[in-house]
C-alpha positions, 0 to 999 in steps of 0.5 A: 502538416501537423506538429505533434507536441507530447504532453508533459510527463506526470511526476510520480507522487512522493511518499506513496506505496510504490515509492516507499515500499521495499523492493526485494530481488525477484525470486524465480517463479514468484508470479505463481504464488508467494509465501512471505516469511520474515523476522517481523512475522510475530505478534504482541505477547500478552501479559504472562504469555509464553512465546514458542520459537516460530509460533505466536498467537494474536488471538484465539481466532488468528494464529500466525506461524512460521509457515508464513503468509500466503499471497497470490500475485495479480495482473495489472493491465492497461489498454490505450487507443492505438496512437496515430500512424505518425507515432513510431512503434517505440513511441506507441510502446512508451505511451502504453508504458507510461499509462500502466506506470500511472494507473498501477499506483492506485490499483496496487494501493487499493488491492492492499487497502481494501482487498480488491484482489479476492483471497489475499490479506488486506489492511482492514481485514479481520486481522486488524485490531481497532485501538480502543479509546474513541476518537484520537487527535492526529498526533495522539493517533500517531503515537498510539500506533507506534506504541503497538509497534514498540510492544511488538519490538520492531519497526512499523508502517503507518498509512495516512491520507493526504489530509493527515499528511498536511496536518502531520507533515512537520512531525515526519523526517525525510530519509534517503530523499524520498521516505517519510519516517516518524521520529521513532523510525516508523515508515509513513505512506500517504495515499487514498486511505482513511475512509474504511476501517477494520471489516469495512467500518466506515469513517464517521463524519469529520473522522478518518481511519489511521492504519498501521502494521509491524514491519514494512511492506514488500512490493514485487513488480514484473517487467512490463509487457507491451503488445498490440491488441483489439478492443472489440467493444469499441471496435478499435485497435489498442496498445496494451501493457501488463505486469504482475504485482504483489504487495506483502506485509506483516499481518499484525495490524491496527487501526485508530479513529482520528479527528480531522476536523477539530485540528487547526492548520497553521497558516 
């Protein structure tokens, strides 16, 4: 008789989008579509610009009003080969749940970063403004984004790669045991960011993009639904897990090119 030894559970990464985003109470019927309205939906006033209540203009092409930001939730689905009969129904369900909880992190992150869900806003879409001045060192890039947040009058969120996290970690403060913030109080999120800038501009050799927006992201996740199914391609039974997700944020966003080669890490 074989003894079944479960594999160790994989710890969730710290400071990523799922761990750091605001999780608001789920409103009724949100899976059918969201209009994101918050006090942070505003822009940076230009010199001499008159801002009417509820309406501001980022540029001639991009107007943001108090109508809010429309966002279409998307379905995350994971299928795993049906475990052996020696597993109980509950153990099979738990395996599928763990699979979607691991896989959802990259799916949600990618949907927000590069727009893998068609029709929704994303971090490097046409609303993103590239900060002028060429290539910045990591600390200066951090300051440049925070300057834009300060002009907007509110807290912001900055997205960096693990490389930049290693370079800049000493500059961040830990809050509530799980969140990274700058000394100004802006949220810092770590993930697979940095290779793509506004409108699909690729990072050059030895550089990455650092991205930020006003406000903090809001993440909505439905309950996980688990059910038995059949994979007709591989001709085998599978256990599927699925949930609906949406991540919304203030579309006033900026990007800056960062030099990640010239920075020397202390031993």
